[in-house]
N, C-alpha and C positions, 0 to 999 in steps of 0.2 A: 431070623439074619443070624444064623449060628457063626459065619465067618465073613472076611471081607472080601467081597467078589464084586468089582466096580464094573458096572456096564451089563451087567446079568440081572437078570429080576432074581429078586432074592426073597424069601418067603418070612413074614413075621411069625410070632409064636399062636396068633390066633387066626392064622391063615390067609391073610391079606396078603399082597404082594405090594413090594417097592423096588426101586433102583437105588443102589449106593452111589456118590460120585467117586470120582478120582481122589486119591488122598492130598492131591496138590490143592484141590479146590477146599477141603475140609481144612488143610493145614492153613491156608491164606485166610479163610473166614476165622479160624482161631486165631491168626496174628491180628488182622483188622481188631477184633473185639477188643483183643488185649490190650492196645496201641490205644482204642477208644477209652478203654477204662482207666488206664495210666494217665493219659492224656487228661481227662477229666480231674480224676486226684491231685494231680501236678498243678493245674490251674487253680484249683481251691486251695491247694497249699501256698500257691502264690498270691492269692488274693489274699488268704489270710496273714502271710509274711508281710505283705506289703504295708500292712497297718502298724508295724514295726511294735505291736503288743505280743508277737510272738518269737521266745528265742530258740536257740537251737534246740536244747532239751524237748521244747513243746513242739518244736516244727517234727521232729522226728517222730513223736508221738502223735500228731495230727496227721501226718503222712501214712502212719500204719492205719489208723482208724478211718481213714478216706479211704486207702486201697484195699480196704478189706469191707467196706459200706457199698460203696460205690458201686461192685459187680453185684449185689444182693438189689440195691434201687434200679440198677438198669434192668437189670433179669426180670425184673417184675414187672416191667413194660414190655418184654418179650415172651409172654405167655402162650402166643400161637405158634411158638418154634421158631420165628425168625427172629434173629440176632441182626446188629448192624452189619455184622461180617458175612453171616448166611444170606442177608438181601444183596449183598454186592455180588458175593461168589456164585448164586442161585443154589444155595445148599436151603435146608432145613433139618432142624432138630425134632425128633419124634420119639416116643417111647419105644423100646423093642419088642415090646407085648404086642402092641396093637397097631403101631403107625401113627398114633395121633398126636397132637400137641401136648406138651408137656404142662402144661396151665400155670396157673399163678405162680405158686409155692415153688413147683419144679421148676418154673422160668428162673427164679432168683438162685435157687442151687445151681443149677446149669451154667449160667453166667460165672458163678463163683468158681464153680470147677474149670471153665475154661480159662477164666485169667489169672486164678490163684494156685488151683492144685496142680493144674497141667503142667506148668513150668516147675512147680516144685518136685513134682511126679519125674518129670524129664531127668532131673537132677537124681532123683534116688535111682532111675533104672540105669543111669550110668555107673552109679556107684555098685547096684545090682550085677550088670553085666561084666564090670570088672572082677566081683566076685565069683564069675561062673554060672550064674542062673538068671533066667529072664523070661517074666510071665508078665505080659500085658493084658490078659483076658479082664481083669479088673476094670479096666477104664471102658469098656463098652458093654458093661453088663447090663445096664437099664437105658440107656439112648443111644441112639445111632443118629448120623446125618444121611438123610436121603436127597436125591434130586428130584423137587417136587414135579417139575414140568414132566420128566420121563415117566414117573411113577402115576402122574394123572393121566398120560396116554394108555398106560398098561391098564389102569382100574376101570377108564371108560371104552376098551376095545379098538382104540386107533392105533397100538404100537404093534410096530413090525419089526421082527428080528433083521 
């Protein structure tokens, strides 16, 4: 999957095939995941703040710690490549090398990447674009989203162009 080709069968590095979804579904899945992670972090912060034992300084520290740990914990539950956002949008995260699920540890990393690093990368890309250069190849170096339904039809021989 050297490039982004939605709606066309594209080949993984190991020779297997898959379909990439439209960028709108990928973006919506990312947005849903981000809202869920930050919703959980804010709910945890609200529960801790309601006890009146947490001051303003501690609240910011608690928000930072929960904001950084919740994506990892939720990602560990998404080892099969299905995040809450990808389930809603009909996509799946897979390894770009072989089209398989990311696994336990990479699931945590992927959720952290989707909810923390991608928003930060968006800010970085805007600043880089303002300075005149723009390279986004590093975002899709190890994992990619696929359309599991169309990929399954391709792999079992029922897909027709």
